[in-house]
C-alpha positions in Angstrom: -2.7 -274.6 -21.8 -0.6 -277.2 -19.9 2.8 -276.4 -21.3 5.8 -277.5 -19.3 9.4 -276.4 -19.2 11.8 -279.2 -19.8 15.1 -279.9 -18.0 17.5 -280.8 -20.7 20.8 -280.5 -18.8 21.6 -284.2 -19.3 20.6 -284.3 -23.0 23.3 -283.8 -25.7 23.2 -280.1 -26.7 22.2 -280.7 -30.3 19.3 -282.9 -29.3 18.4 -280.4 -26.5 18.2 -277.5 -28.9 16.2 -279.5 -31.5 13.7 -280.3 -28.7 13.5 -276.7 -27.6 12.9 -275.6 -31.2 10.1 -278.0 -31.6 8.6 -276.9 -28.3 9.0 -273.3 -29.1 7.2 -273.7 -32.5 4.4 -275.5 -30.8 3.9 -273.1 -27.9 4.1 -270.0 -30.1 2.1 -271.3 -33.1 -0.1 -268.5 -34.3 1.6 -265.8 -32.1 3.5 -262.9 -33.6 4.0 -260.8 -30.5 7.8 -260.3 -29.9 7.4 -259.7 -26.2 5.5 -263.0 -25.8 8.2 -264.6 -27.9 10.9 -263.1 -25.6 9.2 -264.2 -22.5 8.6 -267.8 -23.8 12.1 -268.3 -25.1 13.7 -266.9 -21.9 11.6 -269.4 -19.8 12.3 -272.4 -22.0 16.0 -271.9 -22.3 16.5 -270.9 -18.7 14.8 -274.0 -17.3 16.2 -276.3 -19.9 19.8 -275.6 -19.0 19.7 -274.1 -15.5 21.5 -270.9 -16.5 22.2 -268.1 -14.0 20.4 -265.4 -16.1 18.6 -265.8 -19.4 16.8 -262.9 -21.1 16.5 -260.1 -23.7 17.7 -256.6 -23.9 15.4 -254.7 -26.4 16.6 -252.0 -28.7 14.8 -248.8 -27.5 17.0 -246.3 -29.3 18.5 -247.8 -32.6 22.3 -247.9 -32.5 22.3 -246.3 -29.1 20.5 -248.0 -26.3 19.3 -251.4 -25.1 16.8 -251.9 -22.3 16.0 -255.0 -20.3 13.1 -257.0 -21.5 11.6 -260.4 -20.5 14.1 -262.5 -18.5 14.6 -265.3 -16.0 17.0 -264.8 -13.1 18.1 -262.1 -10.7 17.7 -258.4 -11.5 19.5 -257.4 -14.7 21.0 -254.2 -15.7 18.3 -251.8 -16.9 20.0 -250.0 -19.7 23.1 -250.9 -21.8 24.6 -248.6 -24.4 25.5 -250.0 -27.8 29.2 -250.9 -27.7 29.4 -251.4 -23.9 29.8 -254.8 -22.3 29.0 -258.1 -24.0 25.4 -257.1 -24.8 26.3 -253.7 -26.3 29.1 -255.2 -28.3 26.9 -257.9 -29.8 24.3 -255.2 -30.6 26.9 -252.9 -32.2 28.5 -255.7 -34.2 25.2 -257.4 -35.0 27.0 -260.7 -34.3 27.0 -263.3 -31.6 29.6 -262.8 -28.9 30.7 -265.9 -26.9 32.8 -265.1 -23.8 34.5 -268.0 -22.0 35.6 -265.9 -19.0 33.8 -262.6 -18.4 36.8 -261.3 -16.3 38.8 -261.3 -19.5 36.3 -259.3 -21.6 37.3 -255.6 -21.7 34.5 -253.5 -20.4 32.4 -256.3 -19.1 29.4 -255.0 -17.2 28.8 -256.9 -13.9 25.1 -257.2 -13.3 25.5 -260.4 -11.1 28.9 -261.1 -9.6 28.4 -264.8 -9.9 28.5 -264.6 -13.7 31.6 -266.4 -15.1 30.8 -266.8 -18.8 28.3 -265.4 -21.3 26.8 -265.6 -24.7 24.9 -262.9 -26.4 23.0 -263.4 -29.7 21.5 -260.6 -31.9 17.8 -260.8 -32.6 16.4 -259.6 -36.0 12.9 -259.2 -37.2 11.6 -260.3 -40.6 13.1 -257.1 -42.1 16.6 -257.9 -40.7 16.2 -255.0 -38.2 18.0 -255.5 -34.9 15.2 -255.6 -32.3 17.1 -257.1 -29.3 19.9 -259.2 -28.0 19.4 -262.5 -26.2 21.8 -262.7 -23.2 22.7 -265.8 -21.2 25.0 -265.8 -18.2 26.4 -268.9 -16.5 28.0 -269.3 -13.1 30.6 -271.6 -14.8 33.5 -270.6 -17.0 33.5 -272.0 -20.6 29.8 -272.9 -20.3 29.0 -272.0 -23.9 30.2 -273.6 -27.2 29.7 -273.1 -30.9 26.9 -275.7 -30.5 25.1 -273.3 -28.1 25.7 -270.5 -30.6 24.1 -272.4 -33.5 21.2 -273.6 -31.3 20.4 -270.2 -29.9 20.7 -268.5 -33.2 18.1 -271.0 -34.6 15.8 -270.3 -31.6 15.9 -266.5 -32.0 15.3 -267.0 -35.7 11.6 -267.3 -34.6 11.5 -263.5 -34.6 12.4 -263.3 -38.3 9.6 -265.8 -39.1 6.9 -264.4 -36.7 4.1 -262.3 -38.3 
């Protein structure tokens, strides 16, 4: 397989996410393994946009604990409790959390001091069970928009269609 990761930083976001969705569907055609999906999505998104950290925190104890999963970037936090930090909040609320300035988020967990903004998207399987959150950190404030939210939610929709 000669798949490539695309650099889409200079492409309008809507077109960039559409391109990633097409590439994701092509690369993961016939695959239903969630870990393979997490690894692939992390790599595609990370390289497409040049984020600081891009990866998944998997639900290992429902409604209690997330654990780091496949990611791209520097070391991440290993465990995050539901309700703590941006990831734990997104997991507990089962809703996307977009943070323009992490210093202003009460209880933000600093895994990398260079992180300035963050978006965390809940990931559901085909039964609408929360299986993970998709966490992206940027070294710039206000790096994420509603367009990122829509694009990322579409990408992680793969998990509800796999299998």
